[in-house]
N, C-alpha and C positions, 0 to 999 in steps of 0.2 A: 670251569676251572676250580671253583670253590669246592666242588665235590671231590676233586683229586686231592686238594689240601686237607679236607676233612678225613678222607680215606687214609692218607699217609699219617695224619695225627692219630687216628684210631689204631693203626697197626703198631705205632710206637708205644702207645698206651697199653695195648693188648699184650705186646711183648713183655713190658714191665710187669703187668698184672699177672700174666701166666706164670712167670717164674716165682712170684711171691705166693700165688694161690697154691701151686703144687708143693712148695716148701712148707707153707703153713698147714696144708692138709696132712702132709707127712708128719709134722710135729704134733698135730692134734692126735692122730692115730697112734703115734709112738707113746704119747702121754697116757692114752687110754689102754693100750694093749701091753706096753712095756717090751714089745718085740719089734726089732728092726725088720726082720723078714716078713712078719705079718703086715706091718705098715706098708712096706714097699709093694707087697702083693696086692693089697687093697687099692692103693693108688694106681698101680698098673692096670687093675681090672676096671677102675673108673674111667681111665683114659685109653682103654684098649681100642675103641673105634678110631681114635686119633692116631694111635701107634700103627694100626693097620694101614691107614691112608698114608702116613709118613713113610713107612718102609716100602710099601708097594709103589709109591711115587718114585723113589730111588730106583727100584727094580725095573719098572716098566720104562722109565726114561732111559736107563742104561741100555736096555735091550733094543729100544727104538733107535738109539744112536750107535748101535753095533758094538757096545762095550760088554765084555763078558762079566757075568755075575756068578756069585757062589751061594753059600749057605744063607738062607733067610731065617731070621729068628724074630718072633713076635712076642716073646715073653722075656722077663729079666733073666740074666745069667746068674752067676753066683751071688746070692744075697748077702754074703759075708764080706764082699769087697767094699772098699771105701767109696768107689764110684760105680753105680749100677746103670747099665743101659737097658731101657725097657724093650728095645728091639734093635735089630741090626741086619744089614745085608752086605755081603762081601762084594766089592766092586774092583775090577782089575784096573791097573794104572792106565791112564789115557792122557790125551792132550789137555791143556788148560781150558779150552773152550768147552769141550764135552764134560770135563770134570766140574766146571762151574754150573752148567745146566743140570747135571745130575745132583750136585750138592744142594742147589736151590729148588729142586723139584717139589719138595713138600710145601714150599711157600706158594708157588703159583698153582700147583695142583690143588692144594688146600683151599686157596681162594676160589678156584673154579667150583670145587665141591660145595663150599659155603654159599656161593651164588646159586647153585642148583637147589640146595636145600631151602634157601630163603623163599623160594616161590611156593613152598608148602605152608608158609605161615600166612594166615589170612590177614593179620594186622599189617603185613607189608604189601598186600595186594592193593594197587591204586584204585581198583573198582569196588573194594570192600567198604561198605558204609555203616555196618552195624558195630560201631566203635563202643557202644555202651554194653554190648552183650558179652561181658567178661566171663560169665558163667560157662560159656562155650569152651573155655580153656580147661575146665575141670570136670566136665561131664564125661561119664564112662565111654560114651560113643565118640568122644572128641579128644582122645588122648594123643592123636597124631601131632598136634602142635607142641605138646610137652616133650614128646620123643624127639621132635626136630630140634627143640631148644637144647636138649641134652646132647644131641649129636653135634650141634653148632659149638657147644661148650667144649666137648671132648676134642673135636678136630681142630678148632681154633687154638686151643692151648697146647697142641702137639705139633703144629705145622711149622714152627720156627726152626731154622737150621741150627745144628749143633756146631761146636768148634771144629770137629772133624769135617763136617759138610762145607765149612767156609774156607777150607784150605785153597788158596789160589784165587779166591773170589775178588779180593781187593785189587791185585794187579790187573786182572781181567777187566774189572769194572772201570778202572782208570783208563785202560787202553781203549775200551769201547766208547768211553766218554770223549776221549780225544778224537776218535774217528767221527762220532756223531757231531761234535762241535765243528770239525773241519767241514763236514758235509753241509751243515747249516750255513756256515760262512760262505761256502761255495754256491749257495742258493738252491740246494736240493731240498725239495718239499714233497711230502706224501699227501696226495689229495684224498679226501674222504667225503662221500656223498652225505646229503642231509639225512637220508633214510638210515644210513649206517650210524651216523652220529646220534640219531634219536634212539636207536636200539641200544647203543653203548650207554647213553644217558639213563635209560630205563634199568638196565642191568646194574649200573653203578649206584643208582638210587636205592635199589633193593638191597644190594650188597652192603652199602653204608648203613642201612637200617638194621640188617642182620648183625653186623659187627657191633653196632650200637647196643643191641640187645645183649650180645655176649659180654661187652664191656660192663654193662649194668649188672649182669648176673655175676661176673667175676668180682666186681666191686662189693656187691652185697655178700657174696660168699666169703671174701677175704675179711670183711668186717665181722661177720658172724663167727668165723673160725677164730679170729683174734680175740673176740669176747670170750668164747668157750675156752681157749687156751689160757687166758688170764684167770678165769674162774677156777679151772682145774689146778693151775699152779698155786693159787691162793689156798685152795682146799688141801692140797698136798703139803703145804707148809705148816698147816695146823697140827 
């Protein structure tokens, strides 16, 4: 149970951090380049893997549910607009149930991708005992962990639903909550074997560890960017 609480707290913190990291990174780049278009392009390039996962999640979920899709875009539109989408996919109108599943797809697909990537990090392997060998993270032949951390960073910061994605989610969630509560009061229970619980526990532990790494990376990145922004602003005021 405590893993679930930790996981939920991590997601809330990650959501808060992701918005601020992206905004701070854009501000830093804008101070350095003086160009909004260049700054947005660089930010979009950094988070491109996350954008791909985000938009393809919408696309594939819609196709699986039988909802027609249209144009897929994985790059920003007009860079001169006040609000810029890093990617988008056209989805036909559908019922609230399928619209909610499609809108939230980047979240649960992103979590699944993070769980899969997490197993490539030796530090999260329960059988890995060489905790002192930190040089393995920087050796030329061991760059995979660094690549995985980058992918975790990019995908986790791009997986949260936008305002457009969340349309209809609140009423649907309330309705499902009422049905779930009624089923619980009626005595309906879902049985899970010990073996399945053990596997769920292992996946949850690894996922919590991976998101913990991302939260730490985001926190350090935000602090570093904040310091650099402050230095640049002081330098420009001279």
